[in-house]
PASEBA-1860 file (N, C-alpha, C; in nm, 3 decimals):
! residues 30
1> GLGSVAWQ> -2.240/-10.235/6.836/-2.255/-10.104/6.777/-2.138/-10.071/6.685 ~ -2.145/-9.953/6.626/-2.043/-9.911/6.531/-1.906/-9.903/6.597 ~ -1.901/-9.855/6.721/-1.774/-9.846/6.792/-1.711/-9.983/6.811 ~ -1.794/-10.083/6.839/-1.743/-10.219/6.860/-1.681/-10.273/6.732 ~ -1.746/-10.245/6.619/-1.694/-10.292/6.491/-1.559/-10.226/6.461 ~ -1.550/-10.096/6.487/-1.426/-10.025/6.460/-1.314/-10.079/6.548 ~ -1.344/-10.106/6.676/-1.242/-10.159/6.767/-1.197/-10.297/6.721 ~ -1.293/-10.381/6.681/-1.259/-10.516/6.637/-1.171/-10.511/6.512
9> RAVLDEAH> -1.203/-10.421/6.421/-1.124/-10.410/6.299/-0.983/-10.361/6.330 ~ -0.971/-10.267/6.424/-0.839/-10.216/6.462/-0.754/-10.328/6.520 ~ -0.814/-10.413/6.602/-0.741/-10.525/6.661/-0.696/-10.623/6.552 ~ -0.786/-10.653/6.458/-0.751/-10.746/6.350/-0.642/-10.687/6.262 ~ -0.649/-10.557/6.232/-0.547/-10.494/6.149/-0.412/-10.500/6.218 ~ -0.410/-10.474/6.349/-0.283/-10.476/6.423/-0.225/-10.617/6.424 ~ -0.310/-10.717/6.445/-0.263/-10.856/6.445/-0.206/-10.892/6.308 ~ -0.268/-10.845/6.202/-0.221/-10.875/6.067/-0.084/-10.811/6.043
17> VIKGHRQA> -0.065/-10.688/6.091/0.063/-10.619/6.075/0.172/-10.694/6.149 ~ 0.142/-10.737/6.274/0.241/-10.810/6.353/0.277/-10.941/6.284 ~ 0.177/-11.013/6.233/0.201/-11.140/6.165/0.287/-11.118/6.041 ~ 0.255/-11.016/5.963/0.331/-10.986/5.843/0.475/-10.949/5.876 ~ 0.494/-10.875/5.986/0.628/-10.834/6.027/0.710/-10.956/6.067 ~ 0.647/-11.051/6.137/0.718/-11.173/6.176/0.761/-11.252/6.053 ~ 0.674/-11.261/5.953/0.707/-11.335/5.832/0.822/-11.267/5.758 ~ 0.821/-11.135/5.751/0.927/-11.061/5.683/1.059/-11.081/5.757
25> TAQAAA> 1.055/-11.080/5.890/1.176/-11.100/5.969/1.231/-11.240/5.947 ~ 1.142/-11.339/5.942/1.185/-11.478/5.921/1.250/-11.493/5.783 ~ 1.195/-11.428/5.682/1.252/-11.436/5.548/1.388/-11.367/5.544 ~ 1.403/-11.256/5.613/1.529/-11.184/5.615/1.637/-11.265/5.686 ~ 1.596/-11.341/5.789/1.693/-11.420/5.866/1.731/-11.548/5.792 ~ 1.644/-11.594/5.701/1.669/-11.720/5.633/1.784/-11.705/5.533
END
């Protein structure tokens, strides 16, 4: 249903933010 799609997208967006943050941290440390 629509709620399931919204939840799935929220999870994917959060995972993308975490991944991007890790990459930014790695670049700053390099």
